[in-house]
N, C-alpha and C positions, 0 to 999 in steps of 0.2 A: 281599619282601625281595629286594635285587639282590645276588645271589650272584656275587663275583669269584672267578675261578679262581686258586687259589693251590696250593702243592705238597700241603697236607694235605688239601685238599678232592678234589684229583686222585686222591692215595692212596684217600681214602674210596669215592670211584666206582670206581675199580680193583678195590678189595677187595670191594665191592658185587655188582659183575658176576662175579668170581670164585667168590663165595659162592651167587649164584643158580645158575651154570650148575652147581657142584658139587652143590647141594642136588637139582635136576634129575634130573642124571645118577646120583646116588647112588639116587635114588626108581626110576628105570626099571633100574639093575643089580639093586635087591633084587627085582625081578618073578621069579616062578619060573623058574629054569635061566637068568636074564640072556640072554633071547631077542635082544637088540639087540647082545650080545658089549661092553658097557661096561667101560673100564679107566679108574680115574684114579690118577695116579702122582705122588707129590711129588718132584721132583728139584731138589736146593737148594734157591731159594726160590720156583721156579717150581710151576705146577701143569699138569701134562701130561694132556689128556684125550683120550679115543678111545671112540669107538662103531662097531663094526666094521658093523652093519645100520643105521645112520644115514649114511649118506654127506653128503658137503660140510663144508664149514669150520665151521660153527656149534658142531658138537661134536666137532670134531677138531682141536685147537689147542692152543698152550702159552700160560698167562696168567700175568703176575707177572713176565715175563724184565726183568733189570735186568743192567748191566754188570757187577756180581758174579758172575751165575750163568753168564759166558763159561767159566767154570772146569769147569762140568758141561756144556757144550753138546754135547759128544761123547757124552755118556751121554743126552742128549735126541735126538740124531741117531738115534744106535742102536735107541732105544725106537721110535720110527718106523718106521726102515727095516725094523725087524722085523716091524712091522705090516704091511708093504708099501704105505704110504699118503706122500704127501709130507708135510713138516713144516711147520709153519706158526706163527710166534711173532708174539704181539700184543704192541707195545711202544708204552706211552702216552708222550707227550711228556715227562711228568715223568722218566719211567725211561730215554728215550734220551740219547744225546751222540753228538759227532762221533768219538769214539775207538770207541765200541760199534758205530757203523754203518759205520765203515770196516773194523773185524774182519769183519762180517758179510759184508761186500761181499768181502773177501780169501777167506772160506771160500764163496763161490758163493752167498750170499743175495741178494735183489732183493726191493725194496718193490714189493707186488703190489696193495694195497687200502688203503681207508680205513674206519675203523667210527667212528660219532659215537655217544656217549651222550648220552641226554636226560635231564635230571633237573631237581628242583625241590624247595622245601622243602614237605612237604605242610601244612602251616599256610597257606601261600600259597594253597591250592586250595578251602579251606573253602568261600569266598562266590562261588566263580565261578559263573554261571548255565548252567544246563543248558536246551537247548533244548527247548522246551513239546512238541515231536513226537517227542522222544527218552524212552525209559524206560529205565532202567538199572537192573538188579538181580543179586542174587548168582544164579552158576548153581546147578543141582540135579545130583546124580552121573549122574541119568538122561537128562540131556542134553548128554553128551559124544559122542553119535553127531552131534548137530547141531554140536557143537564140531568134530569132526574133517572135517564136512561143509564148514564155512563157513571154516576154515584151508586146506583143500586149493583150495578154488575163488578165496579170497582172493589165494593164492601161484602160482595157476595150475599146480597141482601134480595127477599124474594121481590119479584118483578113486579106485583101488584102494588108495592110502595112507590113504585116509580112516580106517579102522579101526584101524590101527597107530598112528595119531596119536591119535587118540581114547584108547587104551587106555595110551600112554605120558604122556598128561596125567592121566587119570584117577587114576594113581597117586599123584598129588599132592593130590587130593581129600582134606580131612579132616587134612592136614599145617598146623598152627599157622601156619606160615610163608607159607603161599600162600591166595590166594583168587581166585576166577573170578567173571568177571562177564559178563553177557549187555547189549550196548546194542540196545533194539529201537525200531524205527519202521514203519510200514508197508510190506510187500515188503521190509526190509532187517534184516539182523542184523549185529551187528559182536562182535567178542571182545574182552574184556580179561582179562589175567591179571597178577597183582600177587604180589611177596613181600615180606614186611614185614623182611626180614632187614637192611636198609640204607635207602638212600635213593633215593625214588619217583624216576623218570626221565620227564621230560615235556617239559623246554625243551633248546634245542640252542645253548650257546654254541661257537663255532668252536674256542676252544682246546682242547676237549676231545676233539677227534680224535685218535684213535690209528693208527700205522701195523701193517699186516698183513706181514708178511715172510717169503717164501718160499726154498728154493734154487733156484738155475737148475739145467736139466736138461743 
Protein backbone atom coordinates (compact mmCIF):
# COMPACT_ATOMS: atom_id res chain seq x y z
CA UNK A 1 0.00 0.00 0.00
CA UNK A 2 1.25 3.49 -0.89
CA UNK A 3 0.51 5.73 2.07
CA UNK A 4 -0.18 9.35 1.12
CA UNK A 5 0.49 11.84 3.89
CA UNK A 6 -2.77 13.58 4.76
CA UNK A 7 -3.85 15.46 7.86
CA UNK A 8 -5.67 12.49 9.43
CA UNK A 9 -2.65 10.22 8.97
CA UNK A 10 -0.33 12.93 10.30
CA UNK A 11 -2.53 13.22 13.40
CA UNK A 12 -2.45 9.42 13.90
CA UNK A 13 1.33 9.38 13.71
CA UNK A 14 1.68 12.34 16.06
CA UNK A 15 -0.69 10.74 18.57
CA UNK A 16 1.13 7.40 18.23
CA UNK A 17 4.44 9.01 19.18
CA UNK A 18 2.83 10.82 22.09
CA UNK A 19 1.22 7.58 23.30
CA UNK A 20 4.52 5.69 23.05
CA UNK A 21 6.41 8.29 25.08
CA UNK A 22 3.57 8.54 27.61
CA UNK A 23 3.55 4.75 28.04
CA UNK A 24 7.33 4.56 28.44
CA UNK A 25 7.65 7.42 30.90
CA UNK A 26 4.63 6.32 32.92
CA UNK A 27 6.25 2.93 33.43
CA UNK A 28 9.52 4.58 34.46
CA UNK A 29 7.65 6.96 36.77
CA UNK A 30 5.99 4.00 38.51
CA UNK A 31 9.33 2.51 39.57
CA UNK A 32 9.90 2.64 43.33
CA UNK A 33 10.36 6.26 44.43
CA UNK A 34 10.37 7.49 40.81
CA UNK A 35 14.21 7.52 40.58
CA UNK A 36 14.28 9.30 37.20
CA UNK A 37 12.13 12.18 38.50
CA UNK A 38 9.52 11.79 35.77
CA UNK A 39 6.59 14.20 35.52
CA UNK A 40 3.89 14.25 32.84
CA UNK A 41 1.52 17.19 32.68
CA UNK A 42 -1.41 17.92 30.42
CA UNK A 43 -1.52 21.64 29.55
CA UNK A 44 -4.25 22.63 27.12
CA UNK A 45 -4.20 20.03 24.36
CA UNK A 46 -0.46 19.45 24.75
CA UNK A 47 1.46 16.96 26.87
CA UNK A 48 4.56 18.20 28.68
CA UNK A 49 7.12 15.51 29.49
CA UNK A 50 9.93 15.91 32.01
CA UNK A 51 12.52 13.43 33.28
CA UNK A 52 14.98 15.07 35.67
CA UNK A 53 17.53 12.27 35.60
CA UNK A 54 17.29 11.43 31.91
CA UNK A 55 18.86 14.53 30.34
CA UNK A 56 18.40 15.37 26.70
CA UNK A 57 15.47 16.30 24.46
CA UNK A 58 13.96 12.85 23.87
CA UNK A 59 12.20 12.74 27.25
CA UNK A 60 11.99 16.48 27.98
CA UNK A 61 9.70 18.14 25.48
CA UNK A 62 6.15 19.18 24.63
CA UNK A 63 4.13 17.09 22.16
CA UNK A 64 0.88 17.95 20.43
CA UNK A 65 1.39 21.72 20.38
CA UNK A 66 -1.05 23.53 18.08
CA UNK A 67 -2.02 27.12 17.34
CA UNK A 68 -4.92 26.87 19.82
CA UNK A 69 -2.38 26.12 22.58
CA UNK A 70 -0.79 29.56 22.34
CA UNK A 71 -3.30 30.51 25.05
CA UNK A 72 -1.49 28.20 27.49
CA UNK A 73 2.05 28.86 26.23
CA UNK A 74 2.93 30.88 29.34
CA UNK A 75 1.86 27.93 31.53
CA UNK A 76 4.12 25.62 29.52
CA UNK A 77 7.01 28.06 29.84
CA UNK A 78 6.45 28.32 33.61
CA UNK A 79 6.42 24.52 33.94
CA UNK A 80 9.85 24.06 32.36
CA UNK A 81 11.38 27.16 33.91
CA UNK A 82 10.39 25.73 37.26
CA UNK A 83 12.36 22.60 36.37
CA UNK A 84 15.40 24.60 35.29
CA UNK A 85 15.61 23.12 31.77
CA UNK A 86 15.05 24.55 28.27
CA UNK A 87 11.56 24.45 26.77
CA UNK A 88 11.29 22.35 23.64
CA UNK A 89 8.10 22.36 21.54
CA UNK A 90 7.58 19.70 18.88
CA UNK A 91 5.34 20.94 16.07
CA UNK A 92 4.25 18.76 13.17
CA UNK A 93 3.68 20.33 9.73
CA UNK A 94 -0.05 19.63 10.08
CA UNK A 95 -0.13 21.62 13.34
CA UNK A 96 2.01 24.52 12.18
CA UNK A 97 1.04 27.76 10.48
CA UNK A 98 2.69 31.03 9.55
CA UNK A 99 0.82 32.84 12.30
CA UNK A 100 1.90 30.30 14.92
CA UNK A 101 5.56 30.42 13.91
CA UNK A 102 5.53 34.22 13.82
CA UNK A 103 4.07 34.31 17.32
CA UNK A 104 6.68 31.88 18.64
CA UNK A 105 9.44 33.95 17.05
CA UNK A 106 8.08 37.07 18.74
CA UNK A 107 8.26 35.25 22.06
CA UNK A 108 11.91 34.35 21.50
CA UNK A 109 11.59 30.79 20.16
CA UNK A 110 13.62 29.49 17.23
CA UNK A 111 13.70 26.34 15.11
CA UNK A 112 16.50 24.10 16.38
CA UNK A 113 16.02 20.63 14.93
CA UNK A 114 13.98 18.24 12.81
CA UNK A 115 12.52 14.91 13.83
CA UNK A 116 11.30 12.37 11.28
CA UNK A 117 8.67 9.72 11.94
CA UNK A 118 9.17 6.34 10.29
CA UNK A 119 6.01 4.40 9.58
CA UNK A 120 4.37 1.65 7.54
CA UNK A 121 1.21 -0.43 7.49
CA UNK A 122 2.08 -3.65 9.43
CA UNK A 123 0.28 -5.72 6.78
CA UNK A 124 2.84 -4.56 4.22
CA UNK A 125 5.66 -6.14 6.22
CA UNK A 126 4.35 -9.69 6.52
CA UNK A 127 6.04 -11.04 3.40
CA UNK A 128 9.27 -9.04 3.60
CA UNK A 129 12.24 -11.44 3.39
CA UNK A 130 14.69 -11.71 6.28
CA UNK A 131 18.36 -12.24 5.51
CA UNK A 132 19.29 -15.88 6.00
CA UNK A 133 22.16 -14.91 8.28
CA UNK A 134 19.96 -12.98 10.72
CA UNK A 135 17.83 -14.50 13.46
CA UNK A 136 15.14 -12.31 15.05
CA UNK A 137 13.48 -13.43 18.26
CA UNK A 138 11.65 -12.05 21.30
CA UNK A 139 13.88 -10.94 24.15
CA UNK A 140 13.70 -12.62 27.53
CA UNK A 141 13.63 -10.64 30.76
CA UNK A 142 17.07 -11.93 31.75
CA UNK A 143 18.58 -10.32 28.63
CA UNK A 144 18.06 -6.67 29.57
CA UNK A 145 21.69 -6.39 30.70
CA UNK A 146 22.54 -7.15 27.07
CA UNK A 147 19.96 -4.57 26.00
CA UNK A 148 21.70 -1.91 28.07
CA UNK A 149 25.12 -2.89 26.75
CA UNK A 150 24.10 -2.83 23.08
CA UNK A 151 22.11 0.39 23.53
CA UNK A 152 24.99 2.35 25.06
CA UNK A 153 27.51 1.07 22.53
CA UNK A 154 25.17 1.75 19.62
CA UNK A 155 24.61 5.38 20.66
CA UNK A 156 28.19 5.97 21.80
CA UNK A 157 27.10 6.51 25.41
CA UNK A 158 29.22 5.97 28.54
CA UNK A 159 29.25 2.37 29.75
CA UNK A 160 28.14 3.33 33.28
CA UNK A 161 24.69 4.25 31.89
CA UNK A 162 24.06 0.68 30.75
CA UNK A 163 22.43 -0.58 33.94
CA UNK A 164 20.04 2.38 34.24
CA UNK A 165 18.97 2.00 30.61
CA UNK A 166 18.37 -1.70 31.15
CA UNK A 167 16.24 -1.02 34.24
CA UNK A 168 14.23 1.76 32.55
CA UNK A 169 13.31 -0.58 29.71
CA UNK A 170 12.81 -3.74 31.73
CA UNK A 171 9.81 -2.08 33.42
CA UNK A 172 8.05 -2.33 30.05
CA UNK A 173 8.57 -6.08 29.85
CA UNK A 174 5.24 -7.80 30.31
CA UNK A 175 3.29 -4.70 29.25
CA UNK A 176 0.83 -5.94 26.63
CA UNK A 177 1.53 -2.89 24.44
CA UNK A 178 5.27 -3.51 24.22
CA UNK A 179 7.52 -6.20 22.79
CA UNK A 180 11.33 -6.34 22.63
CA UNK A 181 13.31 -8.25 20.03
CA UNK A 182 16.90 -9.25 19.42
CA UNK A 183 18.28 -9.45 15.89
CA UNK A 184 21.21 -11.83 15.97
CA UNK A 185 23.98 -12.71 13.57
CA UNK A 186 27.53 -13.93 14.22
CA UNK A 187 29.33 -11.37 16.42
CA UNK A 188 26.54 -8.82 16.08
CA UNK A 189 23.52 -7.93 18.20
CA UNK A 190 20.77 -5.50 17.25
CA UNK A 191 17.85 -4.33 19.36
CA UNK A 192 14.29 -3.72 18.33
CA UNK A 193 11.46 -2.51 20.51
CA UNK A 194 7.94 -2.01 19.37
CA UNK A 195 4.72 -0.76 20.84
CA UNK A 196 1.40 -1.83 19.45
CA UNK A 197 -0.50 1.24 20.65
CA UNK A 198 -0.81 2.69 17.17
CA UNK A 199 1.17 2.69 13.93
CA UNK A 200 4.40 0.80 13.25
CA UNK A 201 7.06 3.25 12.05
CA UNK A 202 9.47 1.92 9.48
CA UNK A 203 9.56 4.11 6.37
CA UNK A 204 10.44 7.77 5.97
CA UNK A 205 8.27 10.12 3.92
CA UNK A 206 9.74 13.61 3.85
CA UNK A 207 6.35 15.15 4.63
CA UNK A 208 6.30 13.49 8.04
CA UNK A 209 9.06 15.74 9.33
CA UNK A 210 8.33 17.94 12.32
CA UNK A 211 9.97 21.05 13.73
CA UNK A 212 11.48 21.16 17.16
CA UNK A 213 11.48 24.68 18.55
CA UNK A 214 13.26 26.15 21.55
CA UNK A 215 13.39 29.63 23.11
CA UNK A 216 16.46 31.73 22.38
CA UNK A 217 18.73 32.55 25.28
